[in-house]
Each structure stands twice: as structure tokens, then as C-alpha cells.
C-alpha positions in Angstrom: 0.0 0.0 0.0 1.3 3.5 -0.9 0.4 6.9 0.3 -0.2 9.6 -2.3 0.1 13.2 -1.3 -2.9 15.5 -2.2 -2.3 19.2 -2.9 -5.3 21.4 -2.2 -5.6 24.7 -4.1 -4.0 26.5 -1.1 -1.2 24.0 -0.9 -0.5 24.3 -4.7 -0.1 28.0 -4.2 2.1 27.6 -1.2 4.3 25.1 -3.0 4.8 27.1 -6.2 5.4 30.9 -6.3 4.5 32.9 -9.4 8.2 33.3 -10.2 8.9 29.6 -9.8 5.8 28.9 -12.0 7.2 31.1 -14.8 10.6 29.4 -14.6 9.0 26.0 -14.7 6.7 26.9 -17.6 9.6 28.3 -19.6 11.6 25.1 -19.2 8.6 23.1 -20.3 8.2 25.1 -23.5 11.8 24.5 -24.3 11.7 20.8 -23.5 8.6 20.4 -25.7 10.1 22.4 -28.6 13.2 20.1 -28.4 11.0 16.9 -28.4 12.1 16.0 -24.9 8.5 16.2 -23.6 5.5 14.9 -25.4 1.8 15.8 -25.3 -1.0 13.9 -27.0 -3.9 16.1 -28.2 -6.2 17.6 -25.6 -9.7 16.0 -25.7 -12.8 18.2 -25.3 -16.0 16.7 -24.0 -18.6 19.3 -24.8 -21.5 20.0 -22.4 -22.6 23.2 -24.3 -24.0 25.7 -23.8 -23.0 25.4 -20.2 -19.4 24.5 -20.7 -17.0 21.6 -21.4 -14.8 19.0 -19.9 -11.1 18.6 -21.0 -8.7 15.6 -20.6 -5.1 16.7 -21.0 -2.2 14.2 -20.9 1.6 14.8 -21.0 4.8 13.0 -20.5 8.2 14.4 -19.5 11.0 14.4 -16.9 10.3 10.8 -15.9 6.6 11.5 -15.1 3.2 11.3 -16.8 0.3 13.6 -16.1 -3.4 13.7 -16.8 -5.5 16.7 -16.0 -9.3 16.3 -16.0 -10.7 19.9 -15.9 -13.8 21.8 -16.6 -14.6 25.2 -18.1 -18.1 26.4 -17.2 -18.1 30.3 -17.6 -21.5 30.7 -16.0 -20.4 29.1 -12.7 -19.4 32.3 -10.8 -23.0 33.5 -10.9 -23.9 30.2 -9.0 -21.1 30.7 -6.5 -18.9 28.0 -8.2 -15.5 28.3 -9.9 -15.3 28.3 -13.7 -12.4 25.8 -13.6 -12.6 22.7 -11.4 -10.9 19.3 -11.6 -8.0 17.2 -10.7 -4.4 16.7 -11.8 -2.9 13.3 -11.5 0.9 12.9 -11.6 2.4 9.4 -12.1 5.9 7.9 -12.1 6.6 7.1 -15.8 9.0 4.2 -14.9 6.4 2.1 -13.1 3.0 3.8 -13.4 2.6 4.4 -9.7 0.6 7.5 -8.8 2.9 10.2 -7.4 0.5 13.0 -6.4 -2.9 14.5 -6.9 -3.4 18.3 -7.2 -6.2 20.8 -7.5 -6.6 21.5 -11.2 -7.9 25.0 -10.8 -4.9 26.2 -8.9 -2.5 24.5 -11.3 -4.3 26.0 -14.2 -4.2 29.5 -12.8 -0.5 29.3 -12.0 0.6 28.1 -15.4 -1.8 30.4 -17.3 -0.5 33.4 -15.5 3.0 32.3 -16.0 2.5 31.7 -19.8 0.9 35.0 -20.3 3.7 36.9 -18.6 6.4 34.7 -20.1 5.1 35.5 -23.6 4.8 39.2 -22.8 8.4 39.4 -21.6 9.7 37.3 -24.5 7.8 39.0 -27.3 7.2 42.5 -25.9 9.5 45.5 -26.6 12.6 45.7 -24.4 11.6 49.2 -23.3 7.9 48.3 -22.6 6.7 50.2 -19.6 3.0 49.6 -19.0 1.3 46.3 -18.4 -2.4 45.6 -18.0 -4.8 42.7 -17.5 -8.2 42.7 -19.1 -10.4 40.4 -17.1 -9.8 40.1 -13.4 -11.0 36.5 -12.9 -8.9 33.8 -11.2 -6.5 33.4 -14.2 -6.3 37.2 -14.8 -5.3 37.7 -11.1 -2.7 35.0 -11.5 -1.2 36.9 -14.4 -1.3 40.1 -12.4 0.5 38.4 -9.5 3.1 37.2 -11.9 3.7 40.6 -13.3 4.0 42.0 -9.8 6.4 39.3 -8.8 8.5 40.3 -11.8 8.7 43.8 -10.5 6.2 45.4 -12.9 3.5 47.9 -12.2 0.3 46.4 -13.5 -3.2 47.8 -14.1 -6.5 45.8 -13.9 -9.6 46.2 -16.0 -12.8 44.2 -15.5 -16.5 44.8 -16.4 -17.1 44.5 -12.6 -15.3 47.6 -11.5 -15.8 46.9 -7.8 -14.2 43.5 -8.2 -11.3 45.1 -10.1 -10.9 47.6 -7.3 -10.8 45.0 -4.5 -8.4 42.8 -6.5 -6.1 45.8 -7.2 -6.0 46.7 -3.6 -5.1 43.2 -2.6 -2.3 42.8 -5.2 -0.9 46.3 -5.0 -2.0 47.0 -8.6 -4.0 49.8 -10.2 -7.4 49.9 -11.7 -7.6 50.9 -15.4 -10.4 51.9 -17.7 -11.0 49.7 -20.7 -9.3 52.1 -23.1 -6.3 52.5 -20.7 -5.9 48.7 -20.4 -6.1 48.1 -24.1 -3.4 50.7 -24.8 -0.8 49.0 -22.5 2.6 48.1 -23.9 2.1 44.6 -22.6 -1.6 43.5 -22.6 -3.0 40.2 -21.3 -6.6 39.4 -22.2 -8.3 36.9 -19.8 -11.9 37.3 -20.8 -14.4 34.5 -21.4 -13.8 35.0 -25.1 -17.5 35.3 -26.0 -17.1 38.7 -27.6 -14.3 40.4 -29.5 -12.4 42.7 -27.3 -9.9 44.0 -29.9 -11.6 45.2 -33.0 -9.8 45.9 -36.3 -7.4 48.8 -36.0 -7.4 48.8 -32.2 -3.7 47.9 -31.6 -0.9 50.4 -32.0 2.6 49.8 -33.2 4.9 48.2 -30.7 2.2 46.5 -28.5 2.2 42.9 -27.4 -1.0 41.0 -26.5 -1.2 37.7 -24.8 -4.5 36.3 -25.9 -5.5 33.9 -23.2 -9.3 33.7 -23.3 -10.1 31.9 -26.6 -9.3 28.4 -25.4 -12.2 26.5 -26.9 -14.6 26.3 -29.9 -16.4 29.5 -30.8 -14.4 31.8 -28.6 -12.5 34.9 -29.8 -10.9 38.0 -28.2 -9.6 39.7 -31.3 -11.0 40.3 -34.8 -9.5 38.1 -37.5 -8.3 41.1 -39.6 -6.7 42.6 -36.5 -4.9 39.4 -35.7 -3.6 39.2 -39.2 -2.0 42.7 -38.8 0.3 41.3 -36.1 3.2 38.9 -35.9 1.5 35.8 -34.6 2.9 33.4 -32.0 1.1 30.4 -30.3 1.8 27.9 -27.6 1.1 25.0 -30.0 0.0 25.3 -33.7 -2.0 22.1 -33.8 -4.1 23.0 -30.7 -4.4 26.7 -31.4 -5.4 26.1 -35.1 -8.3 23.9 -34.0 -9.5 25.3 -30.7 -7.8 28.6 -30.1 -7.8 32.2 -31.3 -6.2 31.2 -34.6 -9.0 28.9 -35.7 -11.2 31.7 -37.1 -8.4 32.9 -39.4 -7.5 29.4 -40.4 -11.2 28.5 -41.3 -11.4 31.7 -43.3 -8.4 30.5 -45.4 -6.4 33.6 -44.2 -3.8 31.9 -42.0 -1.5 28.9 -42.6 1.1 27.1 -40.4 3.9 29.2 -42.0 2.3 32.4 -40.6 2.6 31.3 -36.9 5.7 30.8 -34.7 5.5 28.7 -31.6 6.8 30.3 -28.4 8.8 27.3 -27.4 10.9 27.6 -30.6 11.7 31.2 -29.7 12.7 30.2 -26.1 14.8 27.4 -27.4 16.6 29.7 -29.8 15.2 27.9 -32.9 13.1 30.8 -34.1 13.2 34.6 -34.0 10.9 36.6 -31.7 10.1 40.3 -32.1 11.9 41.8 -35.1 11.4 45.5 -34.5 10.2 48.0 -32.0 7.2 48.9 -34.2 6.0 45.3 -34.7 2.8 44.3 -33.1 3.0 40.8 -31.6 0.3 38.5 -30.4 0.4 35.2 -28.5 -2.4 32.8 -28.7 -2.6 30.5 -25.7 -4.8 27.5 -25.5 -3.2 26.0 -22.5 -0.9 23.0 -22.7 -0.6 19.9 -20.6 3.1 20.3 -20.6 2.6 23.5 -18.6 0.5 21.6 -16.0 3.2 19.0 -15.8 5.8 21.7 -15.1 3.7 23.1 -12.2 3.0 19.6 -10.8 6.7 18.8 -10.8 7.5 22.1 -9.2 4.9 21.4 -6.5 6.3 18.1 -5.5 9.7 19.7 -5.0 8.1 21.4 -1.9 6.3 18.2 -0.7 8.3 17.8 2.4 7.8 21.4 3.5 4.0 21.1 3.6 1.6 19.2 5.8 -0.2 17.3 3.1 -3.1 14.9 3.4 -2.6 11.5 1.7 -4.6 8.9 -0.1 -3.9 5.2 0.7 -3.7 3.1 -2.5 
């Protein structure tokens, strides 16, 4: 009989700081780009119009992972989280279960880390202003990551009172919609049900991490506005089928050659930003390799936490 540690949401956050999360996610992108980590396709189990379930596997660093997670955007109105589920981490040498972790906390940490990592990698070297549009769980995770990196960050949300409370807690500022969308480094963390960035809305030199369009039918930027930018993605296959890119692909306006994967840039295999005037966009659909990175970082701190266990 073995004892498997279980990380609650609070314990995941205690084990992995925003800065450690960014470091772990960066390493995962590089390992995936080099073929050292593998990731079978994400499986969507639709329960529309309410939401969907997602099964996300990955293999790397001697471990295998499966995340079973939900996305139900209407849940907050019922007092429930949008994202719920479980991450299972196993030893890839013998199949034994190594740990179980709260999926919502893992997702928030890696989403915030990926958003800021892309912004720092693809944004202008002299970028000054940073903003988050959408102050939900994942938006606040991105804000915490920016703050941990020493950046002044502004928050915008349709619920201005919520944005104010969150800003006070994080040591951030509240921005209007126009102020947020004009930031040098912009992260959009909206539900993706309506276009936030219309054609002509971005200015030269901006970077946008587009984090909300992570499933069918979602979009945060107009197709023609996306096509004005230098486009990057976390994974072409996933983004071209279920991400921001899918609308341009289906319209016959975007092909694989028009998109650079962030991991290739981080691994030194592709060029990032090419000029100060270039507009860059990053389409994030969320990768299981990122979840694996956070889970591995969490078990590094296992001995420092008083974790409950499952007996198997």
C-alpha cells in the first residue's frame, strides 16, 4: 500500500510561487520544442451551452500527467469556480501515482506564467505599461506574476468593484477599458464570448497575450486585426483547432507558415520580435506540458507542507 500526497488549491499556491511557475513553464516550453517532452492532443468533452470538460495528458522528466478539468463560464453566478478538476501525476517508470493536485490552482499558475512569459519574451525591451483585461482567477494569476517580476500592473474588469478590490489586494492599479487596451504589454483573460480587440485597435509596438479563446467559438480579437500582427502560439495544432487562430484558419487567411511557436523562440530555434514597431500576439490554448511543469515544481516542496494523503 502506498500513500499519495494530495495538494489542495491553497497548498499548490504555497508550493509554487509565481516566479517559480514562470521558470517551470519556460523550461517546459523549451523541452517540448526540443522533443524531450510529449503531449498527446487535448480531448474536449462538450456540455454546451453550459461549458465543457477537458482531458489533458503529457509525458516528461520521468513523469506522466493527466488533467481532468472543466470550463463552465457561468459558474461564478452560481457561486462556483469556472475551472474545477484534478491533476494526477504518475511515475513514468512504473505507473505508480505520485501526487494529486487541485486543477484550478495548477491552471491559474501556469496560465498566469505563460501570459507573462510570452509578454516578456515578445514585448518591446523598453515596454513600460502592463495591463490585464479580465480580473477573474486566471487574470489575477497573471497580475500576481507581473507584480512578482517587479512590474507595475493595471487591472480592468467589467465588474469595476471587483477590479478595485483585487487591485488593492495585489498592489495593482485599476484601469479603464481604453487604458488597459493601450498598454505596452496587454494580457486578455476574458471568457472570449465577444471580440475585445476590433480591427485597428492595436498600436505599433504593442504585445498582446490572448488567453481567453481556449475552446470552440471563442474569440478576443477580430480576424483582420490578428492578421495585422506577428503571430505566435503555444502550439500550432491545438491553437489552429480550438484557439484564437481557428477563425483565421477556417477563413483561409492563415497557414502554419504564418505562426511561430513560443517554445521555438525560447529554445533559440526561431526569431521573436523583429522590430520596436512590430505588433506581436500570442495565442494561448493551455498545454498539458505546462500543467506537468507546475506539478513537478509542487512536489519539490512536498516535504515542506503538511499534506493529506490517499492510501492506495
